[in-house]
MIVEXMI-975322 format. One line per 2 residues: number of its first residue (from 1); their letters; for each residue x, y, z of N, C-alpha, C, O. Coordinates in nm, 2 decimals, always signed. Layout:
BEGIN
NUM> a> X:Y:Z:X:Y:Z:X:Y:Z:X:Y:Z; ... .
This chain:
BEGIN
1> ms> -1.15:+1.92:-0.88:-1.07:+1.80:-0.86:-0.93:+1.83:-0.90:-0.90:+1.88:-1.01; -0.83:+1.81:-0.81:-0.69:+1.84:-0.84:-0.62:+1.71:-0.87:-0.66:+1.60:-0.83 .
3> ik> -0.51:+1.73:-0.94:-0.42:+1.61:-0.98:-0.37:+1.55:-0.85:-0.36:+1.43:-0.84; -0.34:+1.63:-0.75:-0.28:+1.58:-0.62:-0.39:+1.49:-0.56:-0.36:+1.38:-0.51 .
5> gi> -0.51:+1.53:-0.56:-0.62:+1.45:-0.50:-0.64:+1.32:-0.57:-0.66:+1.22:-0.51; -0.63:+1.33:-0.70:-0.65:+1.20:-0.78:-0.54:+1.11:-0.76:-0.56:+0.99:-0.75 .
7> vi> -0.42:+1.16:-0.75:-0.30:+1.07:-0.72:-0.32:+1.00:-0.58:-0.29:+0.88:-0.57; -0.36:+1.08:-0.49:-0.38:+1.03:-0.35:-0.48:+0.92:-0.35:-0.46:+0.81:-0.29 .
9> il> -0.59:+0.94:-0.42:-0.70:+0.84:-0.41:-0.66:+0.72:-0.49:-0.70:+0.61:-0.46; -0.58:+0.74:-0.60:-0.54:+0.62:-0.67:-0.44:+0.53:-0.59:-0.45:+0.41:-0.60 .
11> is> -0.35:+0.60:-0.51:-0.27:+0.52:-0.42:-0.35:+0.45:-0.32:-0.33:+0.33:-0.29; -0.45:+0.51:-0.27:-0.55:+0.45:-0.17:-0.62:+0.33:-0.23:-0.63:+0.23:-0.17 .
13> iv> -0.66:+0.34:-0.36:-0.73:+0.23:-0.42:-0.63:+0.11:-0.44:-0.67:+0.00:-0.42; -0.51:+0.14:-0.48:-0.41:+0.03:-0.50:-0.39:-0.04:-0.36:-0.38:-0.16:-0.35 .
15> lt> -0.37:+0.04:-0.26:-0.34:-0.02:-0.12:-0.46:-0.10:-0.08:-0.45:-0.21:-0.02; -0.58:-0.05:-0.10:-0.70:-0.12:-0.06:-0.71:-0.25:-0.13:-0.74:-0.36:-0.07 .
17> sl> -0.68:-0.25:-0.26:-0.69:-0.38:-0.34:-0.58:-0.48:-0.29:-0.61:-0.59:-0.28; -0.46:-0.43:-0.27:-0.35:-0.52:-0.23:-0.39:-0.58:-0.09:-0.36:-0.69:-0.07 .
19> sq> -0.44:-0.50:+0.00:-0.48:-0.55:+0.13:-0.58:-0.65:+0.12:-0.58:-0.75:+0.20; -0.68:-0.64:+0.03:-0.78:-0.74:+0.02:-0.72:-0.87:-0.03:-0.76:-0.98:+0.01 .
21> vl> -0.63:-0.86:-0.13:-0.57:-0.98:-0.18:-0.48:-1.05:-0.07:-0.48:-1.17:-0.06; -0.41:-0.97:+0.01:-0.34:-1.03:+0.12:-0.43:-1.10:+0.22:-0.39:-1.21:+0.27 .
23> lk> -0.54:-1.04:+0.25:-0.64:-1.11:+0.34:-0.68:-1.24:+0.28:-0.70:-1.34:+0.35; -0.71:-1.24:+0.15:-0.75:-1.37:+0.09:-0.63:-1.47:+0.09:-0.66:-1.59:+0.12 .
25> ls> -0.51:-1.43:+0.07:-0.40:-1.52:+0.08:-0.39:-1.58:+0.22:-0.37:-1.70:+0.24; -0.41:-1.49:+0.32:-0.41:-1.54:+0.46:-0.52:-1.64:+0.49:-0.50:-1.74:+0.55 .
27> sn> -0.64:-1.62:+0.43:-0.75:-1.71:+0.46:-0.73:-1.84:+0.39:-0.80:-1.94:+0.42; -0.65:-1.85:+0.28:-0.63:-1.97:+0.21:-0.53:-2.06:+0.28:-0.51:-2.18:+0.24 .
29> re> -0.46:-2.01:+0.38:-0.36:-2.09:+0.45:-0.41:-2.17:+0.57:-0.52:-2.13:+0.62; -0.34:-2.27:+0.60:-0.38:-2.35:+0.72:-0.29:-2.31:+0.84:-0.17:-2.28:+0.82 .
31> yk> -0.34:-2.29:+0.96:-0.27:-2.25:+1.07:-0.28:-2.35:+1.18:-0.38:-2.42:+1.20; -0.17:-2.36:+1.26:-0.17:-2.46:+1.37:-0.27:-2.42:+1.48:-0.33:-2.51:+1.54 .
33> kp> -0.28:-2.29:+1.51:-0.37:-2.24:+1.61:-0.47:-2.14:+1.55:-0.43:-2.06:+1.46; -0.59:-2.14:+1.60:-0.69:-2.04:+1.54:-0.64:-1.89:+1.56:-0.68:-1.81:+1.47 .
35> iy> -0.57:-1.86:+1.66:-0.53:-1.72:+1.68:-0.44:-1.68:+1.57:-0.43:-1.56:+1.53; -0.36:-1.77:+1.51:-0.27:-1.73:+1.40:-0.34:-1.70:+1.27:-0.29:-1.64:+1.18 .
37> ey> -0.47:-1.73:+1.26:-0.55:-1.69:+1.15:-0.57:-1.54:+1.15:-0.58:-1.47:+1.04; -0.56:-1.48:+1.27:-0.58:-1.33:+1.28:-0.45:-1.26:+1.31:-0.44:-1.14:+1.29 .
39> ln> -0.35:-1.33:+1.36:-0.22:-1.27:+1.39:-0.11:-1.33:+1.31:-0.03:-1.42:+1.36; -0.11:-1.29:+1.18:+0.00:-1.34:+1.09:+0.04:-1.22:+1.01:-0.03:-1.12:+1.01 .
41> iy> +0.15:-1.23:+0.94:+0.20:-1.12:+0.87:+0.11:-1.06:+0.76:+0.10:-0.94:+0.74; +0.03:-1.15:+0.69:-0.06:-1.10:+0.59:-0.17:-1.01:+0.65:-0.20:-0.91:+0.60 .
43> vi> -0.23:-1.06:+0.76:-0.34:-0.99:+0.82:-0.29:-0.86:+0.88:-0.35:-0.75:+0.86; -0.18:-0.86:+0.95:-0.12:-0.74:+1.02:-0.09:-0.64:+0.91:-0.12:-0.52:+0.93 .
45> fs> -0.02:-0.68:+0.81:+0.02:-0.59:+0.70:-0.11:-0.53:+0.63:-0.11:-0.42:+0.59; -0.21:-0.62:+0.61:-0.33:-0.57:+0.54:-0.40:-0.46:+0.62:-0.44:-0.36:+0.57 .
47> ya> -0.41:-0.48:+0.75:-0.47:-0.38:+0.84:-0.39:-0.26:+0.85:-0.44:-0.15:+0.86; -0.26:-0.27:+0.84:-0.17:-0.15:+0.84:-0.20:-0.07:+0.71:-0.21:+0.05:+0.71 .
49> mf> -0.22:-0.14:+0.60:-0.25:-0.08:+0.47:-0.39:-0.01:+0.48:-0.41:+0.10:+0.42; -0.48:-0.08:+0.54:-0.62:-0.02:+0.56:-0.60:+0.11:+0.64:-0.67:+0.21:+0.61 .
51> fv> -0.52:+0.12:+0.74:-0.50:+0.24:+0.82:-0.44:+0.35:+0.73:-0.49:+0.46:+0.74; -0.34:+0.32:+0.65:-0.28:+0.42:+0.56:-0.38:+0.46:+0.46:-0.39:+0.58:+0.43 .
53> tm> -0.47:+0.37:+0.41:-0.57:+0.41:+0.32:-0.67:+0.51:+0.39:-0.71:+0.61:+0.32; -0.70:+0.49:+0.51:-0.79:+0.58:+0.58:-0.73:+0.72:+0.59:-0.80:+0.82:+0.57 .
55> ll> -0.60:+0.73:+0.62:-0.53:+0.85:+0.62:-0.53:+0.92:+0.49:-0.55:+1.04:+0.47; -0.50:+0.84:+0.38:-0.49:+0.90:+0.25:-0.63:+0.95:+0.20:-0.64:+1.05:+0.14 .
57> nt> -0.74:+0.87:+0.24:-0.87:+0.92:+0.20:-0.90:+1.05:+0.27:-0.97:+1.14:+0.21; -0.86:+1.07:+0.40:-0.88:+1.19:+0.47:-0.80:+1.31:+0.40:-0.85:+1.42:+0.39 .
59> ma> -0.68:+1.28:+0.36:-0.60:+1.38:+0.28:-0.67:+1.41:+0.15:-0.67:+1.53:+0.11; -0.72:+1.31:+0.08:-0.79:+1.34:-0.05:-0.91:+1.42:-0.04:-0.94:+1.50:-0.13 .
61> lk> -0.98:+1.42:+0.08:-1.10:+1.50:+0.10:-1.07:+1.65:+0.09:-1.16:+1.73:+0.06; -0.94:+1.69:+0.11:-0.91:+1.83:+0.09:-0.91:+1.87:-0.06:-0.92:+1.99:-0.09 .
63> hi> -0.90:+1.78:-0.15:-0.89:+1.80:-0.29:-1.00:+1.75:-0.38:-1.02:+1.80:-0.49; -1.08:+1.66:-0.32:-1.18:+1.59:-0.40:-1.31:+1.58:-0.31:-1.29:+1.56:-0.19 .
65> sl> -1.42:+1.59:-0.37:-1.55:+1.58:-0.29:-1.57:+1.44:-0.25:-1.51:+1.34:-0.31; -1.64:+1.42:-0.14:-1.66:+1.29:-0.08:-1.73:+1.20:-0.18:-1.70:+1.08:-0.20 .
67> ks> -1.83:+1.25:-0.25:-1.90:+1.17:-0.35:-1.81:+1.12:-0.46:-1.82:+1.01:-0.51; -1.72:+1.21:-0.50:-1.62:+1.17:-0.61:-1.52:+1.06:-0.56:-1.49:+0.97:-0.63 .
69> iq> -1.48:+1.07:-0.43:-1.39:+0.97:-0.37:-1.46:+0.84:-0.37:-1.40:+0.74:-0.41; -1.59:+0.83:-0.33:-1.66:+0.71:-0.32:-1.67:+0.64:-0.46:-1.66:+0.52:-0.48 .
71> vf> -1.70:+0.73:-0.56:-1.71:+0.67:-0.70:-1.57:+0.62:-0.74:-1.56:+0.51:-0.80; -1.46:+0.69:-0.72:-1.33:+0.65:-0.76:-1.29:+0.52:-0.68:-1.22:+0.43:-0.74 .
73> ms> -1.34:+0.50:-0.56:-1.30:+0.38:-0.48:-1.36:+0.26:-0.55:-1.32:+0.15:-0.52; -1.46:+0.27:-0.63:-1.52:+0.16:-0.71:-1.41:+0.10:-0.80:-1.43:-0.02:-0.84 .
75> ls> -1.31:+0.18:-0.83:-1.20:+0.12:-0.92:-1.13:+0.01:-0.85:-1.06:-0.08:-0.91; -1.14:+0.00:-0.72:-1.08:-0.11:-0.64:-1.13:-0.25:-0.69:-1.05:-0.34:-0.69 .
77> yl> -1.25:-0.26:-0.74:-1.30:-0.38:-0.79:-1.22:-0.43:-0.91:-1.19:-0.54:-0.93; -1.19:-0.33:-1.00:-1.11:-0.36:-1.12:-0.97:-0.41:-1.08:-0.92:-0.50:-1.13 .
79> fi> -0.91:-0.33:-0.98:-0.77:-0.37:-0.94:-0.77:-0.51:-0.87:-0.68:-0.59:-0.89; -0.88:-0.54:-0.79:-0.89:-0.67:-0.73:-0.90:-0.78:-0.83:-0.84:-0.88:-0.81 .
81> li> -0.98:-0.75:-0.93:-1.00:-0.85:-1.04:-0.86:-0.89:-1.10:-0.83:-1.00:-1.12; -0.78:-0.78:-1.13:-0.65:-0.80:-1.20:-0.56:-0.87:-1.10:-0.49:-0.97:-1.13 .
83> ls> -0.55:-0.82:-0.97:-0.46:-0.88:-0.88:-0.50:-1.02:-0.84:-0.41:-1.11:-0.82; -0.62:-1.05:-0.83:-0.66:-1.19:-0.80:-0.63:-1.29:-0.91:-0.60:-1.40:-0.89 .
85> ki> -0.63:-1.24:-1.03:-0.58:-1.32:-1.15:-0.43:-1.34:-1.14:-0.38:-1.46:-1.16; -0.36:-1.24:-1.11:-0.21:-1.24:-1.11:-0.16:-1.32:-0.99:-0.07:-1.41:-1.00 .
87> il> -0.20:-1.28:-0.87:-0.15:-1.33:-0.75:-0.22:-1.46:-0.70:-0.15:-1.56:-0.66; -0.35:-1.46:-0.71:-0.42:-1.58:-0.65:-0.45:-1.68:-0.76:-0.50:-1.79:-0.73 .
89> ke> -0.43:-1.65:-0.89:-0.45:-1.74:-1.00:-0.60:-1.77:-1.01:-0.64:-1.88:-1.05; -0.69:-1.68:-0.97:-0.83:-1.70:-0.99:-0.88:-1.68:-1.13:-0.82:-1.61:-1.21 .
91> ki> -0.98:-1.75:-1.16:-1.04:-1.74:-1.30:-1.12:-1.61:-1.31:-1.20:-1.58:-1.22; -1.11:-1.55:-1.43:-1.19:-1.43:-1.46:-1.30:-1.48:-1.55:-1.28:-1.52:-1.66 .
93> tk> -1.42:-1.47:-1.49:-1.54:-1.51:-1.57:-1.60:-1.40:-1.65:-1.57:-1.28:-1.63; -1.69:-1.43:-1.74:-1.76:-1.33:-1.82:-1.84:-1.24:-1.73:-1.84:-1.12:-1.76 .
95> nk> -1.90:-1.29:-1.63:-1.98:-1.21:-1.54:-1.89:-1.10:-1.46:-1.93:-0.99:-1.44; -1.77:-1.15:-1.42:-1.68:-1.05:-1.36:-1.64:-0.94:-1.45:-1.63:-0.83:-1.41 .
97> il> -1.61:-0.98:-1.58:-1.57:-0.88:-1.68:-1.68:-0.78:-1.70:-1.66:-0.66:-1.70; -1.80:-0.84:-1.72:-1.92:-0.75:-1.74:-1.95:-0.66:-1.63:-1.97:-0.54:-1.64 .
99> gn> -1.94:-0.71:-1.51:-1.96:-0.63:-1.39:-1.85:-0.52:-1.38:-1.89:-0.40:-1.34; -1.73:-0.54:-1.41:-1.63:-0.44:-1.41:-1.64:-0.34:-1.52:-1.61:-0.22:-1.50 .
101> ii> -1.69:-0.38:-1.63:-1.72:-0.29:-1.74:-1.83:-0.19:-1.70:-1.83:-0.07:-1.72; -1.94:-0.25:-1.63:-2.05:-0.16:-1.58:-1.99:-0.06:-1.48:-2.03:+0.05:-1.48 .
103> ia> -1.91:-0.11:-1.39:-1.85:-0.02:-1.29:-1.77:+0.09:-1.36:-1.78:+0.21:-1.33; -1.69:+0.06:-1.46:-1.61:+0.16:-1.53:-1.69:+0.26:-1.60:-1.67:+0.38:-1.60 .
105> lg> -1.80:+0.21:-1.67:-1.89:+0.30:-1.74:-1.96:+0.39:-1.64:-1.98:+0.51:-1.67; -2.00:+0.34:-1.52:-2.06:+0.43:-1.42:-1.96:+0.54:-1.38:-2.00:+0.65:-1.36 .
107> ii> -1.84:+0.50:-1.36:-1.74:+0.61:-1.32:-1.72:+0.71:-1.43:-1.71:+0.83:-1.40; -1.72:+0.66:-1.55:-1.70:+0.76:-1.67:-1.82:+0.85:-1.68:-1.81:+0.97:-1.69 .
109> if> -1.94:+0.79:-1.67:-2.07:+0.87:-1.67:-2.07:+0.97:-1.56:-2.11:+1.09:-1.58; -2.03:+0.93:-1.44:-2.03:+1.02:-1.32:-1.94:+1.14:-1.34:-1.97:+1.25:-1.30 .
111> ni> -1.83:+1.12:-1.41:-1.73:+1.23:-1.43:-1.75:+1.31:-1.55:-1.67:+1.40:-1.58; -1.85:+1.28:-1.63:-1.88:+1.36:-1.75:-1.94:+1.49:-1.71:-1.97:+1.58:-1.80 .
């Protein structure tokens, strides 16, 4: 595993998390026409970030094994938890914290 690969996958994780939060922001809004639920700046930007994430994941495969990338992508749950609290003002429950601790422990154990 190279530092370059880790940096690429971390950028990918952040973009994935941000795009999920943007999609949630979009779904929380009311639109005059149903088509605008799918054609608005949040959705378009989110899917653009998903596309960039796909490219970054492909680049990361040159430096990190596929199984490692998939394990690292689990970090997106932690980022989404934090971003949903900051941006969406969602409540962080004990179960969410426990779930994220289990995910983090799994990542640590995988990389030992």
